[in-house]
N, C-alpha and C positions, 0 to 999 in steps of 0.2 A: 841349759831350756832356752835361753832368749837365743844362742842361734840357733835352734830347733828353730822358733814363732818367727825370725828371721826369715829362715829359708824356706817355709812355709808360705811365708808371706808373698815371698817372691815367686814364689811358681804359680801360687794362685791368682795372684794381681796377670802374672807375667800368661798364663794361660786365658784368663780373662780377656785379654788384649791381642792375642792368637786368634781365637775364635771369633769378636769384631773387625778383625781387620780382614779373614774370611766372609764374614758377611759383606762386607764394605767391598773389597776388593775381588771375589771368586765369587759367592753363591748369588747375591744382586746380579754382577754381570751374567751369571748362568741364567739366571731365571727371566732375566727380562727378554734372555735372546729364545724363550719358549714361544708359540703363540698366545695372542692375548687371553682367551680364556686359561691356558694354562700357565701361564708365569702369574695372572692374576689368584690362582685357586695355588698354586704353590706358596705366592707371599704370605697369601692369608695363611697358610698351612704353616708355614715356618714363624709366623709372627706366634700361634698359638702354643710351638712348640720352643722355643726360646725366650718368649712371656712367661711361659708355666715357671726356665731355668733359671732366669739374671735376674731376677728379685732377690732370691736368696745369695746368688754368687757377689751380684754387687754389695747389697750391705752387708755379704760374709767378712767382703775384701775392706771395706772399712772399719768393720770389729778388729780385724786382725792387726789395719793399722793402729788401732788407737789401742789396741793391747801391746803392740809392739814400742808404743812411742811412751808408753807409760813404764812397761817393762825396764826401760832402757832410756831412761830420761834422764841419767847425768853420762851416757854416750857420747860418741864427736859426733854420731851422724844424726840425731836426735831432730835436729831441725829441720832436717829431709825427709825425716820418717812420718813429722808434723804437716809440712807441707806437702805431701804424697797422700797424707789423710784427707787434707783441705782439697785437695784438687778430687780425689776419692767423692767426698760428700758432693763436690759439684758434681759430678758426672752423674750421680743419684738423684740430684736435685733436676738435672737438666733433660734427664729420663723422663721419671715424674709428671715435670711441667713442660716435655718438649714432645716428645718420642712414644711415650704410653698412650697418650691421648687420641693421637694419629695408630698406634699398632691395635688399641682396642678397635679399632671402626674396623681397622682391614682386616684384621680377624674374624670377621664377622662375615664377610662382603661373599657372594656368588656372585658368577658370571649374571644370575639374573635382580640381583639386590643394591646390585657396587653400582656406585655415584660418577654421574657423567666426568669428575673430576678426577677421578681414583687414581692415575695416570700420578698428577699433578701431586697430590696427597702423595704419592708413594716417593716422588721426588724430594719433596722437602723434606719427607722423614729421612732420607737419604741425605742428606745436606743435615740436619744437623745431628746425624749419626757420624757422620766425617768429625765434628766439631767434636764429640763426646769421646770419639777411638782420640782423636788427640789428647784429650783431658786425659785419658786414664794411660797412654803411650807416659807421657809426661809422668804420671804419677807411678809408673813402673819403672822408670829412668830415676827416679829420686830414688825407689827404693833400692833400688840394685847401686846404687851411688851409694846409700847409706850402710850398705853390707861390708863393700868394700874397704 
């Protein structure tokens, strides 16, 4: 049972890293290359779509890591799992404190009501996103190492 939990946790966190990597290095670049109104509308739509799914994925990852740490408390990789769990908690805090407030504004914008500094706010979100991506990638690496 523990082996299944380990694999599920690594896969779920790995997929989350892949999605966030894609957002950072593929989707945002594609969206930013669109004409201004289209780019802003696409970012708003993406904020609504991913904003609805990602909270469950982030919290679910924390829960899975916690379950793994508890279930495998006496295993050799528990320290790595606990550290990965702490990084996942940090990613949730970063999301709630830094990224979600910006995303909550972005997803309501239209070309008619967006603020003058909308591009700067999206750039700030992207910088925070890179930091969060580094944190969850570190958690993924630790979980993969704990599995091995």
